[in-house]
BALOKOL-332884 format. One line per field, with one value per residue (C-alpha): x, z, y; residue in one letter. Coordinates in steps of 0.02 Angstrom, whole numbers. Example, Ala and Ser with C-alpha at 12.3 -4.5 7.8 and 13.67 -1.06 7.14 Angstrom:
! residues 2
c1 615:684
c3 390:357
c2 -225:-53
resn A:S
END
This chain:
! residues 704
c1 -383:-399:-443:-574:-575:-438:-373:-315:-360:-297:-158:-184:-44:-132:25:-59:106:103:-82:-72:70:-70:-216:-314:-241:-394:-308:-141:-235:-326:-152:-95:-240:-235:-52:-94:-241:-132:10:-93:-120:-267:-367:-323:-200:-89:-177:-341:-475:-508:-507:-591:-621:-735:-687:-726:-605:-608:-676:-532:-676:-785:-688:-837:-808:-862:-859:-729:-700:-514:-527:-383:-357:-362:-222:-158:-111:-163:-9:100:-27:33:-67:-12:-107:-275:-413:-508:-679:-822:-957:-1100:-1048:-1008:-1177:-1276:-1219:-1369:-1478:-1392:-1369:-1456:-1459:-1358:-1322:-1243:-1160:-977:-1000:-996:-833:-778:-883:-794:-670:-806:-811:-613:-569:-392:-305:-165:-270:-258:-382:-556:-570:-736:-764:-765:-974:-995:-887:-973:-1147:-1125:-1134:-988:-825:-714:-742:-640:-684:-576:-576:-521:-525:-628:-763:-764:-783:-933:-993:-952:-1046:-1200:-1298:-1188:-1338:-1422:-1256:-1215:-1383:-1375:-1186:-1206:-1386:-1420:-1285:-1210:-1312:-1293:-1301:-1305:-1163:-1137:-1007:-915:-1000:-1101:-1255:-1168:-1144:-1332:-1364:-1267:-1342:-1517:-1458:-1397:-1572:-1666:-1554:-1525:-1387:-1283:-1100:-1056:-1121:-1053:-1053:-1091:-945:-843:-798:-840:-867:-861:-852:-825:-843:-658:-488:-472:-666:-669:-514:-568:-736:-659:-534:-687:-796:-662:-610:-803:-795:-626:-674:-842:-763:-627:-756:-846:-689:-657:-718:-707:-567:-505:-557:-619:-456:-290:-290:-114:46:167:361:490:531:711:622:480:617:711:549:483:668:683:502:488:580:474:303:389:399:225:149:266:199:117:230:375:327:410:366:354:348:271:247:149:64:-93:-66:-9:-167:-273:-175:-155:-340:-493:-598:-459:-546:-711:-654:-514:-618:-737:-615:-618:-761:-696:-660:-490:-435:-517:-427:-264:-287:-389:-531:-468:-306:-208:-199:-57:-81:90:141:230:386:370:547:575:757:663:620:550:437:384:345:247:136:112:67:-106:-149:-94:-193:-341:-326:-299:-455:-566:-506:-554:-731:-754:-715:-803:-969:-975:-903:-1001:-1015:-889:-781:-603:-499:-462:-299:-160:-256:-128:-137:-95:-101:-26:-53:64:-7:117:234:176:93:175:112:172:141:236:356:401:299:129:164:209:61:-65:11:-42:-204:-231:-192:-323:-443:-386:-428:-575:-638:-588:-699:-845:-817:-814:-981:-1082:-1031:-912:-979:-888:-936:-1047:-938:-1029:-995:-816:-795:-888:-753:-594:-660:-728:-709:-641:-526:-464:-449:-338:-230:-208:-145:-12:165:239:351:535:645:685:530:489:675:794:961:1109:1274:1427:1542:1406:1442:1565:1646:1587:1465:1381:1359:1289:1162:1103:1093:981:875:845:783:660:752:741:935:1030:1195:1319:1503:1636:1662:1518:1551:1564:1399:1314:1367:1298:1133:1116:1136:1001:901:898:882:761:666:648:557:712:849:913:1091:1188:1373:1448:1622:1608:1728:1608:1475:1383:1372:1325:1169:1110:1126:1011:904:888:847:706:636:638:598:551:706:838:840:1020:1169:1317:1491:1575:1675:1866:2034:2202:2387:2528:2686:2837:2845:2976:2884:2717:2689:2580:2450:2432:2385:2270:2167:2157:2093:1973:1895:1903:1885:1795:1707:1619:1602:1514:1404:1348:1311:1205:1113:1068:1013:879:836:794:682:582:604:592:756:884:1067:1220:1353:1531:1642:1806:1937:2043:2184:2095:2133:2308:2463:2561:2696:2686:2514:2529:2414:2285:2290:2286:2134:2050:2073:1993:1850:1826:1831:1714:1588:1600:1577:1441:1358:1362:1283:1136:1061:943:890:850:1003:1110:1294:1395:1551:1603:1780:1826:1998:2066:1904:1994:1854:1793:1873:1954:2069:2162:2202:2376:2486:2404:2404:2590:2631:2546:2619:2798:2755:2713:2856:2732:2675:2516:2426:2475:2381:2213:2280:2394:2259:2149:2292:2345:2164:2101:1962:2071:1947:1954:1830:1706:1589:1443:1519:1523:1354:1282:1367:1281:1109:1142:1147:990:884:775:853:995:886:935:1132:1234:1435:1470:1609:1590:1740:1726:1890:1916:1987:2138:2183:2278:2130:2006:1913:1982
c3 -451:-605:-588:-699:-650:-711:-571:-603:-456:-338:-314:-336:-217:-184:-214:-230:-176:-15:13:-24:119:230:182:327:443:426:564:453:285:379:424:254:181:306:263:77:102:231:103:-25:52:-57:30:223:306:453:588:495:462:526:465:539:520:616:632:749:872:1043:1173:1313:1451:1365:1230:1120:948:954:854:881:792:773:735:724:907:978:908:770:596:441:345:491:584:677:764:922:860:849:981:984:1042:1074:936:1055:1190:1101:1023:1183:1252:1152:1300:1425:1307:1374:1211:1122:1270:1363:1217:1287:1440:1322:1283:1446:1426:1266:1381:1459:1274:1266:1185:1181:1341:1246:1148:1095:1175:1080:969:978:794:865:869:683:623:764:710:558:486:359:388:317:323:285:354:261:238:50:-36:-163:-61:78:-67:-101:86:103:-53:-16:-108:-73:-30:-199:-276:-188:-249:-430:-462:-364:-414:-243:-190:-81:79:163:352:372:480:670:784:787:919:981:917:741:733:759:621:515:554:523:354:300:361:268:103:98:-20:-39:-59:58:157:150:298:274:296:368:258:183:243:120:146:95:134:113:139:-62:-93:31:-32:-216:-162:-66:-231:-341:-241:-223:-404:-458:-348:-412:-586:-566:-475:-626:-751:-665:-650:-839:-890:-721:-653:-471:-344:-466:-552:-507:-405:-392:-465:-344:-336:-420:-320:-265:-219:-123:-42:13:92:193:272:313:380:466:632:660:626:741:880:860:869:1026:1137:1257:1206:1096:932:785:605:435:262:92:-66:-153:-310:-233:-91:-211:-326:-166:-87:-246:-298:-317:-193:-44:64:50:85:198:346:333:403:357:350:390:596:570:461:591:740:660:568:700:661:509:443:461:298:303:228:159:-25:-85:-136:33:87:247:289:427:551:668:530:484:670:691:532:589:767:742:628:772:896:788:755:953:986:851:930:1094:1064:962:1125:1235:1126:1098:1260:1383:1576:1565:1436:1449:1489:1326:1235:1139:1037:903:714:669:484:407:244:131:-34:-187:-73:29:191:371:505:682:822:969:861:677:642:713:606:448:468:490:315:248:316:271:76:103:156:-2:-108:-33:-56:-240:-268:-186:-263:-438:-410:-305:-174:-8:159:317:500:589:717:856:806:766:938:1011:919:976:1155:1162:1331:1258:1154:1303:1400:1253:1271:1451:1439:1318:1368:1470:1342:1344:1406:1244:1167:1034:1037:880:892:757:826:704:676:720:589:707:880:1018:904:843:1037:1082:930:970:1161:1111:979:1119:1228:1099:1016:821:756:611:594:477:441:308:258:133:141:333:329:223:333:495:398:370:540:615:464:537:714:724:542:449:572:694:577:426:373:269:228:334:343:489:398:265:286:148:223:381:310:209:372:450:305:307:489:464:331:404:581:586:680:802:997:1035:955:986:926:916:756:778:742:823:778:892:854:938:933:813:686:688:531:501:387:563:641:533:505:690:727:575:629:813:846:685:678:840:810:637:685:854:768:635:769:863:720:710:894:888:755:847:1031:1133:1191:1173:1204:1138:1204:1158:1166:1214:1312:1461:1373:1377:1568:1576:1484:1400:1281:1090:1107:1079:913:989:1175:1121:1002:1149:1265:1142:1123:1304:1314:1170:1264:1424:1298:1215:1383:1442:1278:1238:1422:1371:1228:1351:1259:1371:1339:1428:1392:1422:1436:1388:1381:1285:1203:1086:1022:859:849:674:792:844:672:616:665:820:903:863:931:1093:1119:1065:1200:1328:1288:1265:1112:1011:1075:1265:1253:1327:1473:1498:1497:1613:1720:1762:1802:1976:1934:1828:1699:1506:1443:1296:1175:1271:1424:1344:1279:1453:1508:1368:1418:1594:1521:1402:1487:1600:1772:1730:1627:1739:1723:1586:1560:1645:1616:1654:1657:1603:1605:1740:1858:1799:1957:1854:1738:1879:1842:1962
c2 -1366:-1239:-1065:-987:-808:-694:-587:-411:-312:-448:-569:-754:-828:-1005:-1146:-1295:-1404:-1294:-1323:-1508:-1523:-1458:-1576:-1641:-1495:-1364:-1245:-1264:-1204:-1071:-1000:-1015:-933:-803:-760:-750:-632:-526:-519:-407:-221:-204:-341:-287:-191:-248:-307:-279:-411:-602:-760:-922:-1108:-1239:-1413:-1570:-1609:-1728:-1655:-1669:-1686:-1804:-1883:-1849:-1761:-1582:-1429:-1312:-1133:-1073:-878:-756:-680:-513:-390:-512:-494:-593:-573:-636:-756:-914:-1041:-961:-803:-893:-927:-1097:-1089:-1226:-1177:-1232:-1127:-980:-991:-1027:-855:-784:-845:-724:-585:-434:-306:-199:-87:-219:-305:-260:-378:-532:-519:-567:-724:-778:-833:-966:-1042:-1076:-1248:-1226:-1179:-1095:-981:-790:-682:-694:-517:-438:-497:-676:-692:-619:-780:-902:-855:-902:-1080:-1097:-1188:-1070:-879:-716:-542:-420:-239:-230:-51:-87:-160:-33:102:24:1:179:249:335:214:61:-47:-24:-44:-193:-277:-221:-275:-446:-477:-524:-646:-530:-473:-307:-254:-70:6:-51:-51:-237:-332:-471:-391:-363:-554:-565:-456:-559:-709:-632:-571:-744:-810:-699:-719:-902:-956:-786:-793:-652:-503:-311:-215:-41:76:-52:-222:-386:-558:-710:-888:-1058:-1255:-1280:-1152:-1134:-1111:-967:-894:-916:-827:-684:-645:-656:-547:-415:-431:-394:-239:-169:-196:-115:46:42:38:188:280:283:449:545:646:577:695:833:824:938:1100:1109:1003:904:972:869:715:787:953:847:765:919:1008:856:830:1026:1014:850:902:1056:948:811:948:1003:827:793:908:776:631:611:548:458:503:434:524:466:551:392:445:403:515:661:638:665:811:903:902:1009:896:896:1022:937:760:778:845:696:575:391:254:81:79:4:147:270:196:213:382:479:594:691:737:904:1000:1117:1287:1288:1330:1166:1279:1381:1442:1336:1411:1542:1402:1531:1604:1428:1386:1536:1493:1317:1347:1432:1276:1149:1240:1241:1047:1026:1131:1035:880:938:1002:824:735:847:844:653:586:472:486:336:381:360:523:618:571:668:797:819:746:582:625:782:834:945:973:954:882:710:649:643:516:532:408:316:202:210:49:121:280:181:75:249:288:127:143:319:271:127:273:374:227:212:384:379:228:296:459:367:261:374:490:453:456:448:382:499:590:510:322:367:431:273:181:268:279:112:50:-115:-26:59:-90:-156:2:-26:-213:-153:-178:-8:76:60:178:246:223:378:430:436:416:455:362:417:265:138:13:-84:-70:42:138:-26:-82:95:78:-98:-45:101:-11:-136:-1:48:183:209:219:304:180:249:227:293:122:75:-115:-99:-11:-153:-284:-177:-142:-331:-366:-245:-291:-471:-419:-284:-250:-110:17:20:83:172:170:308:320:467:538:668:776:824:943:870:691:755:857:702:600:712:732:526:526:662:567:394:460:639:700:671:671:585:624:519:555:409:401:405:346:343:373:318:392:471:671:656:528:635:712:874:748:638:786:859:691:670:853:832:674:685:880:953:782:813:1011:974:831:903:1089:998:897:1042:1129:970:980:1166:1142:997:1124:956:958:812:750:745:604:609:461:532:432:424:500:673:668:585:588:450:411:419:508:703:705:585:629:826:803:699:846:964:841:848:1041:1050:956:1064:1229:1139:1098:1289:1346:1230:1212:1352:1239:1075:1005:905:879:726:630:448:411:240:146:-1:-63:-171:-284:-259:-86:-34:76:-75:-137:-108:29:87:-74:-94:85:56:-118:-38:113:-6:-127:-277:-384:-334:-493:-454:-267:-326:-414:-266:-132:-234:-263:-94:-49:-50:-170:-288:-287:-292:-153:-215:-107:-153:-80:93:67:23:202:303:214:296:466:449:309:447:457:578:713:841:811:911:931:784:640:453:350:167:125:-21:125:222:336:455:485:518:687:824
resn X:X:X:X:X:X:X:X:X:X:X:X:X:X:X:X:X:X:X:X:X:X:X:X:X:X:X:X:X:X:X:X:X:X:X:X:X:X:X:X:X:X:X:X:X:X:X:X:X:X:X:X:X:X:X:X:X:X:X:X:X:X:X:X:X:X:X:X:X:X:X:X:X:X:X:X:X:X:X:X:X:X:X:X:X:X:X:X:X:X:X:X:X:X:X:X:X:X:X:X:X:X:X:X:X:X:X:X:X:X:X:X:X:X:X:X:X:X:X:X:X:X:X:X:X:X:X:X:X:X:X:X:X:X:X:X:X:X:X:X:X:X:X:X:X:X:X:X:X:X:X:X:X:X:X:X:X:X:X:X:X:X:X:X:X:X:X:X:X:X:X:X:X:X:X:X:X:X:X:X:X:X:X:X:X:X:X:X:X:X:X:X:X:X:X:X:X:X:X:X:X:X:X:X:X:X:X:X:X:X:X:X:X:X:X:X:X:X:X:X:X:X:X:X:X:X:X:X:X:X:X:X:X:X:X:X:X:X:X:X:X:X:X:X:X:X:X:X:X:X:X:X:X:X:X:X:X:X:X:X:X:X:X:X:X:X:X:X:X:X:X:X:X:X:X:X:X:X:X:X:X:X:X:X:X:X:X:X:X:X:X:X:X:X:X:X:X:X:X:X:X:X:X:X:X:X:X:X:X:X:X:X:X:X:X:X:X:X:X:X:X:X:X:X:X:X:X:X:X:X:X:X:X:X:X:X:X:X:X:X:X:X:X:X:X:X:X:X:X:X:X:X:X:X:X:X:X:X:X:X:X:X:X:X:X:X:X:X:X:X:X:X:X:X:X:X:X:X:X:X:X:X:X:X:X:X:X:X:X:X:X:X:X:X:X:X:X:X:X:X:X:X:X:X:X:X:X:X:X:X:X:X:X:X:X:X:X:X:X:X:X:X:X:X:X:X:X:X:X:X:X:X:X:X:X:X:X:X:X:X:X:X:X:X:X:X:X:X:X:X:X:X:X:X:X:X:X:X:X:X:X:X:X:X:X:X:X:X:X:X:X:X:X:X:X:X:X:X:X:X:X:X:X:X:X:X:X:X:X:X:X:X:X:X:X:X:X:X:X:X:X:X:X:X:X:X:X:X:X:X:X:X:X:X:X:X:X:X:X:X:X:X:X:X:X:X:X:X:X:X:X:X:X:X:X:X:X:X:X:X:X:X:X:X:X:X:X:X:X:X:X:X:X:X:X:X:X:X:X:X:X:X:X:X:X:X:X:X:X:X:X:X:X:X:X:X:X:X:X:X:X:X:X:X:X:X:X:X:X:X:X:X:X:X:X:X:X:X:X:X:X:X:X:X:X:X:X:X:X:X:X:X:X:X:X:X:X:X:X:X:X:X:X:X:X:X:X:X:X:X:X:X:X:X:X:X:X:X:X:X:X:X:X:X:X:X:X:X:X:X:X:X:X:X:X:X:X:X:X:X:X:X:X:X:X:X:X:X:X:X:X:X:X:X:X:X:X:X:X:X:X:X:X:X:X:X:X:X:X:X:X:X:X:X:X:X:X:X:X:X:X:X:X:X
END
């Protein structure tokens, strides 16, 4: 299998050995091809595009051979597609639906009828693009949203350019919302232009095909390569976006500005629903936001429906200078508030002017994409993945605008067409079918000492409940192990990790900056980092005393202080949870430094609760006891000291602690994590200044 084309602008990833192992399995080859196409973001975004193949299979009802189309189902992603993500339909039944089609004003009703064409009962729900593949006769079909192709499709004279560039071998279908009728238009285009190798969809994307999976793959790459090469050639003597209007700040200063501003932006964007943020200062973004054409192009919005659905009608361009002083948070909020109000007003007017009698209610009017010239792009959405993907889609939109401007003039979707996509009843139905958000969805938690023990268990519990977590530890190697664990279990969009010594203001500020850059801010601060020293009074040193108070008391104070600073920038409330100890309430031998430091932590929590209520920041305490599992506290001298104090062996400590409790239970890190979730899970939003003992029941430690 020889490749005659040299690919410069797309990635040729076909592996003959892997493909040979799938010989005879057309569906397997479809999945393989789809994964290769989805791996290159220049070809299509996460969740964008769809692919198909048609094969003959035995009908389980008649035993006769029948043609079946396997096509990416609703909501799938090409890069990660598996067989379970495909829909399989009888081709003849799907095509016979033309006889009951009542016209374009009724085409949405056809989607439900797709289910009557299902061949495989384990099929994914068929997508709206199903007829676009079904009405074309080719065995293998790719529908992608390549930047280069959409740049031509979104150009003012894209049809002429397509005709001239491909010499009539690529057809053209004017913009139309995806659906049954567009499928008929594709077939009409093919009938009127026999022998073409693909079809360009105005403002939308590209259809290409082949008789085999490989032929379709190569055809797709060749067409996109030709589009890309043409745009590159036309761009040689032109400045992108009219050239630079301003210069970017140096990298370090961009990051500093972004981390300082992100929580403020998150607060504005979370006026209806808590949002999670993403920041990028990708060179493509900087070129666009620093350009002379920014003010003209940004309000136009995107062209491709997939881009638009992820990024909204248009971005918000901030009226801030690149090096603006952000230290006066109130002044910055006063400067930004009118800009957000203007955006919300624009969006509301857009909704009211375009809505239909049966349109869904207006959704959140806040922007998804926020551009800060000279600094970068922020995106905000319901979770990190959606915010990150929105940024990827807008970068694709930037690529499209750059290409279209290089070869002609960029055009976006008309506002009414954009509205019809955004508030499409079928899209609304899809949104309504999505799982209910988890209790901590949209929340961001920083848990100190979270590379192991109680802290790690809390971070896991919060991540399981939908939160993004900032894990940290003063032990870099332990942190790396924890990061590997979180990466494997949750993936990159759920956590970030930083080295953090809670006695270092520099480390603490860096941790909150990392949280702001990764997720937009912080909602929950859990002070869990700790250590223990158990010695008789006469053996306790000044160094021991200072270390305990620095880590436990000063550390809690500094981490809370910096966390509250971030929460006040957001102005959407928050939670501080302090993991203290039953030793804050009861006295025991050989414990003067640790016990008194824990008592200080407890009262500091009360003081903070009294002060921060006006900011809607709740401060509560969880008091564990004897949580030995995976805890560094119980390594070495502490365990030996406690065993000596109680007259038992070190290995007998777990049973000893359990027997002295009312419930005779060993306390695990997961028990403390569950208690923390009780405070932040939504049922105790009007509780602050509380103490929850999780010690198996120690009567002398009851709060009184």
